[in-house]
Structure formats: structure tokens, C-alpha cells
MOPAC internal coordinates of N, CA, C and O (Angstrom, degrees):
PM7 1SCF
backbone

  N    0.0000 0     0.00 0     0.00 0    0    0    0
  C    1.4137 1     0.00 0     0.00 0    1    0    0
  C    1.5156 1   108.54 1     0.00 0    2    1    0
  O    1.2310 1   120.79 1   -48.06 1    3    2    1
  N    1.3889 1   116.09 1   131.94 1    3    2    1
  C    1.4392 1   121.15 1  -179.97 1    5    3    2
  C    1.5231 1   108.81 1   -97.95 1    6    5    3
  O    1.2310 1   121.09 1   -41.31 1    7    6    5
  N    1.3035 1   115.52 1   138.69 1    7    6    5
  C    1.4788 1   119.41 1   179.40 1    9    7    6
  C    1.5037 1   111.00 1  -109.20 1   10    9    7
  O    1.2310 1   119.93 1  -171.26 1   11   10    9
  N    1.3386 1   117.74 1     8.74 1   11   10    9
  C    1.4772 1   119.57 1  -179.81 1   13   11   10
  C    1.5347 1   108.72 1   -88.26 1   14   13   11
  O    1.2310 1   122.69 1   -32.63 1   15   14   13
  N    1.2825 1   112.45 1   147.37 1   15   14   13
  C    1.4949 1   119.85 1   176.10 1   17   15   14
  C    1.5239 1   107.64 1   -70.43 1   18   17   15
  O    1.2310 1   118.81 1   -40.56 1   19   18   17
  N    1.3672 1   119.87 1   139.44 1   19   18   17
  C    1.4196 1   122.71 1   179.80 1   21   19   18
  C    1.5511 1   113.37 1   -58.43 1   22   21   19
  O    1.2310 1   121.15 1   150.96 1   23   22   21
  N    1.3200 1   115.40 1   -29.04 1   23   22   21
  C    1.4745 1   118.92 1   177.78 1   25   23   22
  C    1.5075 1   110.87 1   -67.94 1   26   25   23
  O    1.2310 1   119.84 1   143.89 1   27   26   25
  N    1.3269 1   117.92 1   -36.11 1   27   26   25
  C    1.4417 1   121.03 1   178.04 1   29   27   26
  C    1.5582 1   109.91 1   -67.49 1   30   29   27
  O    1.2310 1   120.05 1   146.72 1   31   30   29
  N    1.2996 1   117.50 1   -33.28 1   31   30   29
  C    1.4909 1   118.77 1   176.61 1   33   31   30
  C    1.5227 1   111.21 1   -70.70 1   34   33   31
  O    1.2310 1   119.75 1   150.19 1   35   34   33
  N    1.2772 1   118.09 1   -29.81 1   35   34   33
  C    1.4829 1   123.19 1  -175.79 1   37   35   34
  C    1.5263 1   112.61 1   -82.89 1   38   37   35
  O    1.2310 1   120.39 1   153.88 1   39   38   37
  N    1.3014 1   116.85 1   -26.12 1   39   38   37
  C    1.4737 1   120.63 1  -178.49 1   41   39   38
  C    1.5547 1   110.73 1   -58.11 1   42   41   39
  O    1.2310 1   122.12 1   -40.25 1   43   42   41
  N    1.3109 1   113.54 1   139.75 1   43   42   41
  C    1.4720 1   123.56 1   179.83 1   45   43   42
  C    1.5603 1   114.28 1    64.08 1   46   45   43
  O    1.2310 1   120.76 1  -163.23 1   47   46   45
  N    1.3109 1   116.15 1    16.77 1   47   46   45
  C    1.4327 1   120.60 1   175.71 1   49   47   46
  C    1.5326 1   113.50 1  -121.63 1   50   49   47
  O    1.2310 1   121.17 1  -173.51 1   51   50   49
  N    1.3452 1   115.37 1     6.49 1   51   50   49
  C    1.4471 1   120.09 1  -175.75 1   53   51   50
  C    1.5047 1   111.38 1  -102.27 1   54   53   51
  O    1.2310 1   119.60 1    21.16 1   55   54   53
  N    1.3004 1   118.37 1  -158.84 1   55   54   53
  C    1.4324 1   123.37 1  -178.66 1   57   55   54
  C    1.5019 1   110.76 1   -67.52 1   58   57   55
  O    1.2310 1   122.93 1   -40.70 1   59   58   57
  N    1.3379 1   112.00 1   139.30 1   59   58   57
  C    1.5023 1   116.94 1   178.73 1   61   59   58
  C    1.5328 1   110.25 1   -80.94 1   62   61   59
  O    1.2310 1   120.04 1   166.92 1   63   62   61
  N    1.3592 1   117.54 1   -13.08 1   63   62   61
  C    1.4625 1   120.60 1   178.52 1   65   63   62
  C    1.4990 1   114.36 1    81.13 1   66   65   63
  O    1.2310 1   119.13 1  -173.43 1   67   66   65
  N    1.3549 1   119.26 1     6.57 1   67   66   65
  C    1.4288 1   121.05 1  -179.18 1   69   67   66
  C    1.5503 1   114.44 1  -104.42 1   70   69   67
  O    1.2310 1   120.93 1  -177.73 1   71   70   69
  N    1.3261 1   115.83 1     2.27 1   71   70   69
  C    1.4640 1   119.21 1  -177.51 1   73   71   70
  C    1.5306 1   113.90 1   -80.06 1   74   73   71
  O    1.2310 1   120.78 1   163.41 1   75   74   73
  N    1.2719 1   116.12 1   -16.59 1   75   74   73
  C    1.4996 1   121.34 1  -177.40 1   77   75   74
  C    1.5279 1   108.75 1   -67.50 1   78   77   75
  O    1.2310 1   120.45 1   136.72 1   79   78   77
  N    1.3117 1   116.74 1   -43.28 1   79   78   77
  C    1.4831 1   118.89 1   178.55 1   81   79   78
  C    1.5022 1   113.33 1   -61.43 1   82   81   79
  O    1.2310 1   120.75 1   139.57 1   83   82   81
  N    1.3327 1   116.18 1   -40.43 1   83   82   81
  C    1.4546 1   121.73 1   177.24 1   85   83   82
  C    1.5265 1   109.74 1   -64.46 1   86   85   83
  O    1.2310 1   120.03 1   137.34 1   87   86   85
  N    1.2938 1   117.55 1   -42.66 1   87   86   85
  C    1.4776 1   123.87 1  -179.26 1   89   87   86
  C    1.5663 1   108.57 1   -61.73 1   90   89   87
  O    1.2310 1   120.45 1   132.75 1   91   90   89
  N    1.3335 1   116.75 1   -47.25 1   91   90   89
  C    1.4511 1   119.59 1   179.46 1   93   91   90
  C    1.5137 1   112.05 1   -65.51 1   94   93   91
  O    1.2310 1   119.65 1   141.94 1   95   94   93
  N    1.3443 1   118.27 1   -38.06 1   95   94   93
  C    1.4431 1   119.85 1   177.13 1   97   95   94
  C    1.4720 1   111.83 1   -63.75 1   98   97   95
  O    1.2310 1   119.19 1   142.65 1   99   98   97
  N    1.3203 1   119.16 1   -37.35 1   99   98   97
  C    1.4783 1   119.38 1   176.89 1  101   99   98
  C    1.5249 1   111.33 1   -68.69 1  102  101   99
  O    1.2310 1   119.73 1   140.78 1  103  102  101
  N    1.2928 1   118.13 1   -39.22 1  103  102  101
  C    1.4514 1   120.08 1  -179.81 1  105  103  102
  C    1.5166 1   111.88 1   -69.06 1  106  105  103
  O    1.2310 1   120.31 1   138.99 1  107  106  105
  N    1.3587 1   117.02 1   -41.01 1  107  106  105
  C    1.4589 1   119.67 1   178.10 1  109  107  106
  C    1.5023 1   112.71 1   -64.74 1  110  109  107
  O    1.2310 1   120.60 1   134.98 1  111  110  109
  N    1.3652 1   116.46 1   -45.02 1  111  110  109
  C    1.4336 1   118.54 1   179.68 1  113  111  110
  C    1.5295 1   111.52 1   -66.72 1  114  113  111
  O    1.2310 1   119.33 1   149.08 1  115  114  113
  N    1.2810 1   118.89 1   -30.92 1  115  114  113
  C    1.4809 1   121.15 1   176.36 1  117  115  114
  C    1.5324 1   110.87 1   -67.75 1  118  117  115
  O    1.2310 1   120.41 1   136.16 1  119  118  117
  N    1.3165 1   116.82 1   -43.84 1  119  118  117
  C    1.4782 1   119.35 1   178.64 1  121  119  118
  C    1.5498 1   109.45 1   -65.85 1  122  121  119
  O    1.2310 1   119.80 1   138.62 1  123  122  121
  N    1.3137 1   117.98 1   -41.38 1  123  122  121
  C    1.4726 1   120.67 1   178.14 1  125  123  122
  C    1.5428 1   109.87 1   -62.09 1  126  125  123
  O    1.2310 1   119.88 1   140.97 1  127  126  125
  N    1.3110 1   117.83 1   -39.03 1  127  126  125
  C    1.4480 1   121.94 1   179.90 1  129  127  126
  C    1.5291 1   109.33 1   -67.47 1  130  129  127
  O    1.2310 1   119.24 1   145.03 1  131  130  129
  N    1.3138 1   119.05 1   -34.97 1  131  130  129
  C    1.4818 1   119.53 1   178.68 1  133  131  130
  C    1.5154 1   109.51 1   -62.04 1  134  133  131
  O    1.2310 1   120.70 1   135.14 1  135  134  133
  N    1.3357 1   116.27 1   -44.86 1  135  134  133
  C    1.4717 1   120.18 1  -179.94 1  137  135  134
  C    1.5040 1   109.27 1   -64.99 1  138  137  135
  O    1.2310 1   119.34 1   134.97 1  139  138  137
  N    1.3106 1   118.86 1   -45.03 1  139  138  137
  C    1.4377 1   121.60 1  -179.41 1  141  139  138
  C    1.5471 1   111.79 1   -68.34 1  142  141  139
  O    1.2310 1   119.60 1   148.83 1  143  142  141
  N    1.2861 1   118.37 1   -31.17 1  143  142  141
  C    1.4590 1   122.41 1   178.32 1  145  143  142
  C    1.5452 1   108.79 1   -66.67 1  146  145  143
  O    1.2310 1   120.41 1   143.40 1  147  146  145
  N    1.3737 1   116.82 1   -36.60 1  147  146  145
  C    1.4660 1   119.44 1   176.30 1  149  147  146
  C    1.5117 1   109.04 1   -63.96 1  150  149  147
  O    1.2310 1   119.67 1   138.65 1  151  150  149
  N    1.3183 1   118.24 1   -41.35 1  151  150  149
  C    1.4706 1   120.62 1   176.42 1  153  151  150
  C    1.5250 1   110.43 1   -60.94 1  154  153  151
  O    1.2310 1   120.88 1   136.30 1  155  154  153
  N    1.3542 1   115.92 1   -43.70 1  155  154  153
  C    1.4492 1   120.61 1  -178.23 1  157  155  154
  C    1.5142 1   110.44 1   -62.08 1  158  157  155
  O    1.2310 1   119.20 1   136.50 1  159  158  157
  N    1.2934 1   119.14 1   -43.50 1  159  158  157
  C    1.4373 1   121.97 1   178.71 1  161  159  158
  C    1.5319 1   110.75 1   -61.87 1  162  161  159
  O    1.2310 1   121.10 1   138.79 1  163  162  161
  N    1.3132 1   115.50 1   -41.21 1  163  162  161
  C    1.4743 1   118.66 1   176.91 1  165  163  162
  C    1.5284 1   112.22 1   -62.42 1  166  165  163
  O    1.2310 1   120.95 1   137.47 1  167  166  165
  N    1.3169 1   115.79 1   -42.53 1  167  166  165
  C    1.4628 1   120.61 1  -178.34 1  169  167  166
  C    1.5705 1   108.86 1   -67.34 1  170  169  167
  O    1.2310 1   120.41 1   136.61 1  171  170  169
  N    1.3243 1   116.82 1   -43.39 1  171  170  169
  C    1.4295 1   122.05 1  -178.75 1  173  171  170
  C    1.5441 1   110.98 1   -64.29 1  174  173  171
  O    1.2310 1   121.09 1   142.86 1  175  174  173
  N    1.3035 1   115.52 1   -37.14 1  175  174  173
  C    1.4489 1   119.20 1   177.52 1  177  175  174
  C    1.5283 1   110.32 1   -66.18 1  178  177  175
  O    1.2310 1   120.45 1   147.98 1  179  178  177
  N    1.3215 1   116.74 1   -32.02 1  179  178  177
  C    1.4500 1   122.37 1  -178.69 1  181  179  178
  C    1.5407 1   112.41 1   -74.20 1  182  181  179
  O    1.2310 1   119.18 1   159.39 1  183  182  181
  N    1.2778 1   119.17 1   -20.61 1  183  182  181
  C    1.4634 1   119.23 1  -177.52 1  185  183  182
  C    1.5208 1   115.50 1  -105.77 1  186  185  183
  O    1.2310 1   122.82 1  -170.59 1  187  186  185
  N    1.3611 1   112.20 1     9.41 1  187  186  185
  C    1.4731 1   117.66 1   176.49 1  189  187  186
  C    1.5284 1   107.87 1   -61.40 1  190  189  187
  O    1.2310 1   120.32 1   -55.53 1  191  190  189
  N    1.2957 1   116.99 1   124.47 1  191  190  189
  C    1.4593 1   121.47 1   179.63 1  193  191  190
  C    1.5186 1   115.47 1    81.40 1  194  193  191
  O    1.2310 1   120.04 1  -178.95 1  195  194  193
  N    1.3307 1   117.53 1     1.05 1  195  194  193
  C    1.4375 1   121.51 1  -179.92 1  197  195  194
  C    1.5417 1   109.02 1   -82.84 1  198  197  195
  O    1.2310 1   122.30 1   -23.12 1  199  198  197
  N    1.3359 1   113.20 1   156.88 1  199  198  197
  C    1.4466 1   119.99 1   175.24 1  201  199  198
  C    1.5358 1   109.45 1   -76.92 1  202  201  199
  O    1.2310 1   121.15 1    -8.72 1  203  202  201
  N    1.3274 1   115.40 1   171.28 1  203  202  201
  C    1.4444 1   120.23 1   178.92 1  205  203  202
  C    1.5032 1   110.24 1   -64.33 1  206  205  203
  O    1.2310 1   119.82 1   140.75 1  207  206  205
  N    1.3102 1   117.94 1   -39.25 1  207  206  205
  C    1.4661 1   122.29 1  -178.85 1  209  207  206
  C    1.5322 1   109.39 1   -65.90 1  210  209  207
  O    1.2310 1   119.55 1   140.53 1  211  210  209
  N    1.3121 1   118.46 1   -39.47 1  211  210  209
  C    1.4690 1   119.67 1   178.56 1  213  211  210
  C    1.4976 1   112.34 1   -68.26 1  214  213  211
  O    1.2310 1   120.47 1   137.89 1  215  214  213
  N    1.3095 1   116.71 1   -42.11 1  215  214  213
  C    1.4760 1   120.41 1   178.04 1  217  215  214
  C    1.5433 1   110.49 1   -64.54 1  218  217  215
  O    1.2310 1   121.62 1   139.25 1  219  218  217
  N    1.3231 1   114.51 1   -40.75 1  219  218  217
  C    1.4833 1   117.19 1  -179.91 1  221  219  218
  C    1.5419 1   108.83 1   -66.67 1  222  221  219
  O    1.2310 1   119.60 1   140.25 1  223  222  221
  N    1.3374 1   118.37 1   -39.75 1  223  222  221
  C    1.4523 1   121.54 1   178.29 1  225  223  222
  C    1.5633 1   111.24 1   -63.08 1  226  225  223
  O    1.2310 1   120.68 1   144.21 1  227  226  225
  N    1.3276 1   116.31 1   -35.79 1  227  226  225
  C    1.4496 1   119.90 1  -179.31 1  229  227  226
  C    1.5510 1   108.96 1   -68.06 1  230  229  227
  O    1.2310 1   120.59 1   137.53 1  231  230  229
  N    1.3310 1   116.47 1   -42.47 1  231  230  229
  C    1.4869 1   120.29 1   178.53 1  233  231  230
  C    1.5167 1   111.10 1   -70.65 1  234  233  231
  O    1.2310 1   119.89 1   155.60 1  235  234  233
  N    1.2924 1   117.82 1   -24.40 1  235  234  233
  C    1.5133 1   120.91 1  -179.64 1  237  235  234
  C    1.4681 1   114.13 1   -74.67 1  238  237  235
  O    1.2310 1   119.65 1   166.88 1  239  238  237
  N    1.3531 1   118.27 1   -13.12 1  239  238  237
  C    1.4703 1   120.57 1   178.94 1  241  239  238
  C    1.5641 1   106.85 1   -66.38 1  242  241  239
  O    1.2310 1   120.56 1   -40.16 1  243  242  241
  N    1.3225 1   116.54 1   139.84 1  243  242  241
  C    1.4701 1   120.42 1  -171.32 1  245  243  242
  C    1.5729 1   113.09 1   -57.09 1  246  245  243
  O    1.2310 1   119.36 1   138.38 1  247  246  245
  N    1.2885 1   118.82 1   -41.62 1  247  246  245
  C    1.4612 1   119.25 1  -178.88 1  249  247  246
  C    1.5428 1   110.02 1   -67.44 1  250  249  247
  O    1.2310 1   120.35 1   134.18 1  251  250  249
  N    1.3105 1   116.94 1   -45.82 1  251  250  249
  C    1.4565 1   121.54 1   179.15 1  253  251  250
  C    1.5562 1   111.21 1   -62.95 1  254  253  251
  O    1.2310 1   120.32 1   139.44 1  255  254  253
  N    1.3007 1   116.99 1   -40.56 1  255  254  253
  C    1.4747 1   120.25 1   179.35 1  257  255  254
  C    1.5441 1   109.80 1   -65.01 1  258  257  255
  O    1.2310 1   120.83 1   136.75 1  259  258  257
  N    1.3326 1   116.03 1   -43.25 1  259  258  257
  C    1.4391 1   119.37 1   179.97 1  261  259  258
  C    1.5373 1   111.78 1   -65.65 1  262  261  259
  O    1.2310 1   120.77 1   139.49 1  263  262  261
  N    1.3403 1   116.14 1   -40.51 1  263  262  261
  C    1.4612 1   118.55 1   179.26 1  265  263  262
  C    1.5118 1   111.36 1   -71.53 1  266  265  263
  O    1.2310 1   118.76 1   148.05 1  267  266  265
  N    1.3075 1   119.98 1   -31.95 1  267  266  265
  C    1.4711 1   121.77 1   175.87 1  269  267  266
  C    1.5175 1   109.15 1   -66.45 1  270  269  267
  O    1.2310 1   120.55 1   137.90 1  271  270  269
  N    1.3130 1   116.55 1   -42.10 1  271  270  269
  C    1.4933 1   119.04 1   178.44 1  273  271  270
  C    1.4945 1   111.03 1   -65.70 1  274  273  271
  O    1.2310 1   120.18 1   137.95 1  275  274  273
  N    1.3184 1   117.26 1   -42.05 1  275  274  273
  C    1.4883 1   121.60 1   176.90 1  277  275  274
  C    1.5425 1   110.33 1   -61.50 1  278  277  275
  O    1.2310 1   120.83 1   136.84 1  279  278  277
  N    1.3277 1   116.02 1   -43.16 1  279  278  277
  C    1.4861 1   118.53 1   178.37 1  281  279  278
  C    1.5135 1   112.86 1   -60.74 1  282  281  279
  O    1.2310 1   120.95 1   134.29 1  283  282  281
  N    1.3269 1   115.79 1   -45.71 1  283  282  281
  C    1.4739 1   119.56 1  -179.83 1  285  283  282
  C    1.5464 1   112.12 1   -64.15 1  286  285  283
  O    1.2310 1   122.14 1   133.08 1  287  286  285
  N    1.3298 1   113.51 1   -46.92 1  287  286  285
  C    1.5088 1   117.03 1   178.43 1  289  287  286
  C    1.5056 1   113.91 1   -61.45 1  290  289  287
  O    1.2310 1   120.61 1   137.99 1  291  290  289
  N    1.3563 1   116.44 1   -42.01 1  291  290  289
  C    1.4617 1   121.20 1   176.02 1  293  291  290
  C    1.4954 1   111.13 1   -61.48 1  294  293  291
  O    1.2310 1   120.16 1   133.87 1  295  294  293
  N    1.3430 1   117.29 1   -46.13 1  295  294  293
  C    1.4345 1   122.56 1  -178.12 1  297  295  294
  C    1.5449 1   110.25 1   -60.91 1  298  297  295
  O    1.2310 1   120.16 1   134.55 1  299  298  297
  N    1.3068 1   117.29 1   -45.45 1  299  298  297
  C    1.4657 1   122.44 1   179.47 1  301  299  298
  C    1.5449 1   110.13 1   -64.65 1  302  301  299
  O    1.2310 1   120.46 1   136.11 1  303  302  301
  N    1.3225 1   116.72 1   -43.89 1  303  302  301
  C    1.4846 1   119.64 1   177.93 1  305  303  302
  C    1.5119 1   111.59 1   -63.14 1  306  305  303
  O    1.2310 1   120.17 1   136.51 1  307  306  305
  N    1.2958 1   117.29 1   -43.49 1  307  306  305
  C    1.4802 1   121.32 1   176.55 1  309  307  306
  C    1.4990 1   112.56 1   -62.08 1  310  309  307
  O    1.2310 1   120.51 1   140.51 1  311  310  309
  N    1.3139 1   116.64 1   -39.49 1  311  310  309
  C    1.4700 1   118.63 1   179.63 1  313  311  310
  C    1.5097 1   111.46 1   -70.57 1  314  313  311
  O    1.2310 1   119.89 1   143.68 1  315  314  313
  N    1.3160 1   117.82 1   -36.32 1  315  314  313
  C    1.4464 1   120.06 1   175.99 1  317  315  314
  C    1.5273 1   110.80 1   -64.08 1  318  317  315
  O    1.2310 1   119.74 1   139.73 1  319  318  317
  N    1.3282 1   118.11 1   -40.27 1  319  318  317
  C    1.4449 1   119.06 1   178.68 1  321  319  318
  C    1.5460 1   110.59 1   -66.00 1  322  321  319
  O    1.2310 1   119.96 1   140.44 1  323  322  321
  N    1.3093 1   117.68 1   -39.56 1  323  322  321
  C    1.4616 1   121.10 1   178.90 1  325  323  322
  C    1.5396 1   111.19 1   -67.61 1  326  325  323
  O    1.2310 1   119.82 1   135.27 1  327  326  325
  N    1.2820 1   117.96 1   -44.73 1  327  326  325
  C    1.4538 1   119.59 1   178.07 1  329  327  326
  C    1.5062 1   113.51 1   -65.28 1  330  329  327
  O    1.2310 1   120.64 1   150.72 1  331  330  329
  N    1.3411 1   116.39 1   -29.28 1  331  330  329
  C    1.4296 1   121.23 1   177.19 1  333  331  330
  C    1.5401 1   109.79 1   -62.74 1  334  333  331
  O    1.2310 1   121.32 1   136.69 1  335  334  333
  N    1.3321 1   115.08 1   -43.31 1  335  334  333
  C    1.4896 1   118.46 1   178.86 1  337  335  334
  C    1.5050 1   111.57 1   -66.01 1  338  337  335
  O    1.2310 1   120.76 1   139.22 1  339  338  337
  N    1.3420 1   116.14 1   -40.78 1  339  338  337
  C    1.4707 1   119.37 1   179.58 1  341  339  338
  C    1.5275 1   110.44 1   -63.98 1  342  341  339
  O    1.2310 1   120.06 1   136.17 1  343  342  341
  N    1.2893 1   117.50 1   -43.83 1  343  342  341
  C    1.4731 1   121.06 1  -179.92 1  345  343  342
  C    1.5195 1   109.26 1   -64.55 1  346  345  343
  O    1.2310 1   119.77 1   135.60 1  347  346  345
  N    1.3202 1   118.05 1   -44.40 1  347  346  345
  C    1.4744 1   119.12 1  -177.55 1  349  347  346
  C    1.5252 1   111.63 1   -66.49 1  350  349  347
  O    1.2310 1   120.80 1   148.66 1  351  350  349
  N    1.3616 1   116.07 1   -31.34 1  351  350  349
  C    1.5020 1   118.80 1  -176.47 1  353  351  350
  C    1.5417 1   111.15 1   -81.33 1  354  353  351
  O    1.2310 1   120.25 1   147.40 1  355  354  353
  N    1.3074 1   117.13 1   -32.60 1  355  354  353
  C    1.4981 1   116.87 1  -170.26 1  357  355  354
  C    1.5228 1   114.23 1  -114.41 1  358  357  355
  O    1.2310 1   118.33 1   168.81 1  359  358  357
  N    1.2886 1   120.79 1   -11.19 1  359  358  357
  C    1.4601 1   120.68 1   178.12 1  361  359  358
  C    1.5690 1   107.52 1  -106.35 1  362  361  359
  O    1.2310 1   122.20 1   -56.77 1  363  362  361
  N    1.2920 1   113.39 1   123.23 1  363  362  361
  C    1.4972 1   117.45 1  -175.20 1  365  363  362
  C    1.5120 1   115.66 1  -115.09 1  366  365  363
  O    1.2310 1   121.57 1  -170.48 1  367  366  365
  N    1.3215 1   114.60 1     9.52 1  367  366  365
  C    1.4816 1   119.77 1   173.26 1  369  367  366
  C    1.5185 1   108.57 1  -103.14 1  370  369  367
  O    1.2310 1   121.50 1   -58.35 1  371  370  369
  N    1.3087 1   114.74 1   121.65 1  371  370  369
  C    1.4691 1   119.70 1  -170.79 1  373  371  370
  C    1.5540 1   112.59 1   -57.81 1  374  373  371
  O    1.2310 1   120.13 1   134.61 1  375  374  373
  N    1.2574 1   117.36 1   -45.39 1  375  374  373
  C    1.4872 1   121.04 1   179.95 1  377  375  374
  C    1.5078 1   113.73 1   -62.20 1  378  377  375
  O    1.2310 1   120.64 1   134.78 1  379  378  377
  N    1.3479 1   116.39 1   -45.22 1  379  378  377
  C    1.4418 1   121.05 1   179.16 1  381  379  378
  C    1.5229 1   109.75 1   -66.80 1  382  381  379
  O    1.2310 1   119.81 1   140.87 1  383  382  381
  N    1.3029 1   117.96 1   -39.13 1  383  382  381
  C    1.4359 1   122.67 1   179.72 1  385  383  382
  C    1.5487 1   110.29 1   -62.45 1  386  385  383
  O    1.2310 1   120.90 1   134.04 1  387  386  385
  N    1.2723 1   115.89 1   -45.96 1  387  386  385
  C    1.4901 1   121.84 1   179.30 1  389  387  386
  C    1.5186 1   109.70 1   -64.00 1  390  389  387
  O    1.2310 1   119.05 1   139.15 1  391  390  389
  N    1.3344 1   119.43 1   -40.85 1  391  390  389
  C    1.4331 1   123.70 1  -178.72 1  393  391  390
  C    1.5318 1   109.30 1   -65.58 1  394  393  391
  O    1.2310 1   120.92 1   136.95 1  395  394  393
  N    1.3120 1   115.84 1   -43.05 1  395  394  393
  C    1.5160 1   119.16 1  -178.30 1  397  395  394
  C    1.5073 1   110.42 1   -68.71 1  398  397  395
  O    1.2310 1   119.57 1   140.81 1  399  398  397
  N    1.2921 1   118.42 1   -39.19 1  399  398  397
  C    1.5111 1   122.29 1   174.54 1  401  399  398
  C    1.5312 1   109.22 1   -56.73 1  402  401  399
  O    1.2310 1   121.13 1   133.20 1  403  402  401
  N    1.3317 1   115.45 1   -46.80 1  403  402  401
  C    1.4856 1   121.51 1  -178.03 1  405  403  402
  C    1.5286 1   108.53 1   -64.87 1  406  405  403
  O    1.2310 1   119.07 1   135.24 1  407  406  405
  N    1.3165 1   119.39 1   -44.76 1  407  406  405
  C    1.4499 1   122.11 1  -178.15 1  409  407  406
  C    1.5356 1   111.25 1   -62.59 1  410  409  407
  O    1.2310 1   121.42 1   136.04 1  411  410  409
  N    1.3227 1   114.89 1   -43.96 1  411  410  409
  C    1.5053 1   119.93 1  -179.35 1  413  411  410
  C    1.5367 1   109.41 1   -62.28 1  414  413  411
  O    1.2310 1   119.95 1   134.60 1  415  414  413
  N    1.2943 1   117.69 1   -45.40 1  415  414  413
  C    1.4943 1   120.89 1  -179.53 1  417  415  414
  C    1.5184 1   111.81 1   -67.67 1  418  417  415
  O    1.2310 1   119.92 1   139.40 1  419  418  417
  N    1.2953 1   117.76 1   -40.60 1  419  418  417
  C    1.4974 1   119.13 1   176.66 1  421  419  418
  C    1.4973 1   112.09 1   -64.61 1  422  421  419
  O    1.2310 1   120.83 1   137.64 1  423  422  421
  N    1.3526 1   116.01 1   -42.36 1  423  422  421
  C    1.4839 1   118.93 1   177.65 1  425  423  422
  C    1.5225 1   112.54 1   -63.97 1  426  425  423
  O    1.2310 1   121.07 1   142.29 1  427  426  425
  N    1.3286 1   115.57 1   -37.71 1  427  426  425
  C    1.5028 1   118.88 1   179.01 1  429  427  426
  C    1.5266 1   108.46 1   -68.86 1  430  429  427
  O    1.2310 1   119.08 1   140.21 1  431  430  429
  N    1.2925 1   119.37 1   -39.79 1  431  430  429
  C    1.4755 1   119.40 1  -178.21 1  433  431  430
  C    1.5243 1   109.40 1   -70.86 1  434  433  431
  O    1.2310 1   119.85 1   140.54 1  435  434  433
  N    1.3235 1   117.90 1   -39.46 1  435  434  433
  C    1.4928 1   120.14 1   176.28 1  437  435  434
  C    1.5142 1   110.31 1   -62.80 1  438  437  435
  O    1.2310 1   120.34 1   135.04 1  439  438  437
  N    1.3357 1   116.96 1   -44.96 1  439  438  437
  C    1.4699 1   118.37 1   177.69 1  441  439  438
  C    1.5259 1   113.66 1   -62.22 1  442  441  439
  O    1.2310 1   120.85 1   138.53 1  443  442  441
  N    1.2970 1   115.98 1   -41.47 1  443  442  441
  C    1.4716 1   119.97 1   178.12 1  445  443  442
  C    1.5299 1   110.89 1   -61.90 1  446  445  443
  O    1.2310 1   120.75 1   136.36 1  447  446  445
  N    1.3377 1   116.18 1   -43.64 1  447  446  445
  C    1.4106 1   119.08 1  -178.23 1  449  447  446
  C    1.5213 1   112.07 1   -64.54 1  450  449  447
  O    1.2310 1   120.05 1   136.44 1  451  450  449
  N    1.3277 1   117.51 1   -43.56 1  451  450  449
  C    1.4338 1   123.26 1  -179.70 1  453  451  450
  C    1.5360 1   110.56 1   -62.57 1  454  453  451
  O    1.2310 1   120.70 1   131.91 1  455  454  453
  N    1.3442 1   116.27 1   -48.09 1  455  454  453
  C    1.4626 1   119.12 1  -177.24 1  457  455  454
  C    1.5075 1   111.23 1   -67.43 1  458  457  455
  O    1.2310 1   119.35 1   135.75 1  459  458  457
  N    1.3260 1   118.84 1   -44.25 1  459  458  457
  C    1.4556 1   121.34 1  -179.93 1  461  459  458
  C    1.5090 1   111.25 1   -60.95 1  462  461  459
  O    1.2310 1   120.16 1   136.91 1  463  462  461
  N    1.3197 1   117.30 1   -43.09 1  463  462  461
  C    1.4687 1   121.14 1   178.69 1  465  463  462
  C    1.5179 1   109.56 1   -62.91 1  466  465  463
  O    1.2310 1   120.03 1   137.16 1  467  466  465
  N    1.3431 1   117.55 1   -42.84 1  467  466  465
  C    1.4654 1   120.43 1   179.91 1  469  467  466
  C    1.5385 1   111.68 1   -62.74 1  470  469  467
  O    1.2310 1   120.13 1   134.52 1  471  470  469
  N    1.3287 1   117.36 1   -45.48 1  471  470  469
  C    1.4664 1   119.88 1  -178.86 1  473  471  470
  C    1.4851 1   109.85 1   -67.73 1  474  473  471
  O    1.2310 1   118.97 1   137.65 1  475  474  473
  N    1.3317 1   119.57 1   -42.35 1  475  474  473
  C    1.4327 1   119.71 1   178.18 1  477  475  474
  C    1.5513 1   111.76 1   -65.15 1  478  477  475
  O    1.2310 1   120.12 1   141.81 1  479  478  477
  N    1.3162 1   117.37 1   -38.19 1  479  478  477
  C    1.4275 1   121.82 1   178.20 1  481  479  478
  C    1.5414 1   110.90 1   -60.14 1  482  481  479
  O    1.2310 1   121.70 1   138.47 1  483  482  481
  N    1.3399 1   114.34 1   -41.53 1  483  482  481
  C    1.4355 1   119.89 1   177.85 1  485  483  482
  C    1.5366 1   111.43 1   -68.39 1  486  485  483
  O    1.2310 1   120.88 1   137.98 1  487  486  485
  N    1.3505 1   115.92 1   -42.02 1  487  486  485
  C    1.4693 1   119.73 1   179.56 1  489  487  486
  C    1.4623 1   114.26 1   -64.41 1  490  489  487
  O    1.2310 1   119.44 1   143.56 1  491  490  489
  N    1.3250 1   118.68 1   -36.44 1  491  490  489
  C    1.4983 1   120.29 1  -178.22 1  493  491  490
  C    1.5286 1   110.83 1   -95.73 1  494  493  491
  O    1.2310 1   119.82 1  -176.97 1  495  494  493
  N    1.3207 1   117.96 1     3.03 1  495  494  493
  C    1.4645 1   121.64 1   174.78 1  497  495  494
  C    1.5064 1   114.20 1    67.08 1  498  497  495
  O    1.2310 1   119.69 1  -148.48 1  499  498  497
  N    1.2813 1   118.19 1    31.52 1  499  498  497
  C    1.4652 1   121.40 1  -178.16 1  501  499  498
  C    1.4859 1   109.25 1   -86.02 1  502  501  499
  O    1.2310 1   120.10 1   180.00 1  503  502  501

């Protein structure tokens, strides 16, 4: 027979209240990616049959370079958020979970750095 109040058993085992920010970040990044994907389809349709130099010149325009960087950064951020949920739901060993979170974030940062440098290098003609 238990003499504890059910509320005492439930305390500190419920929602931490911090999942809403993560949920909103996923939804906002998804909506932003939809808009940027429409721009990407428009740009890709415009370079059908174009040479490499013409496609490179189109991406070198300031607005297109900025939108391409925003698209890549948003996609990487959205993927990190999604992988965080998958790791938290299916990995139950603390050390492995921590290592996977670290690997995902480092890979996203490395990818972001490489792509941003490549786009800026193309935009500035270096």
C-alpha cells in the first residue's frame, strides 16, 4: 500500500515546458524553406540549358547569393532540429546520445561553412 499522494509521484516527471520553442523553430524553418524552395525552383528553371558560366553568373548576383546562403543555412538548421528529435526519441544511452548530438552539430557547421565560402567565392569572383 502506498501512502504518497499521486501528485507527489507525478512531480518532476512531466513536461519540462521547453519543447514549444523547438516545435516553433521547426515549423518556422519549414515555412521559410517552402518559400525558398519556390525561389530555387524558379532559379533552376531559369538555368535550364545554360552554360556553367551563365549559371555561375546567375548565382553570383547579390540577391541570389544571399537567398542561396539563406536556403542552405535554413535547410541545415531544420535538419539539425529534426535529427535532434530522432536522436532523443530512439537513443537511450546518454553518452551515445551526447556524441550523436555533437556529431550532427559539427557536421552541420562544417557543411554551412563550406557552402557559404563556396557561394561567396563565386559571388566575389575569387
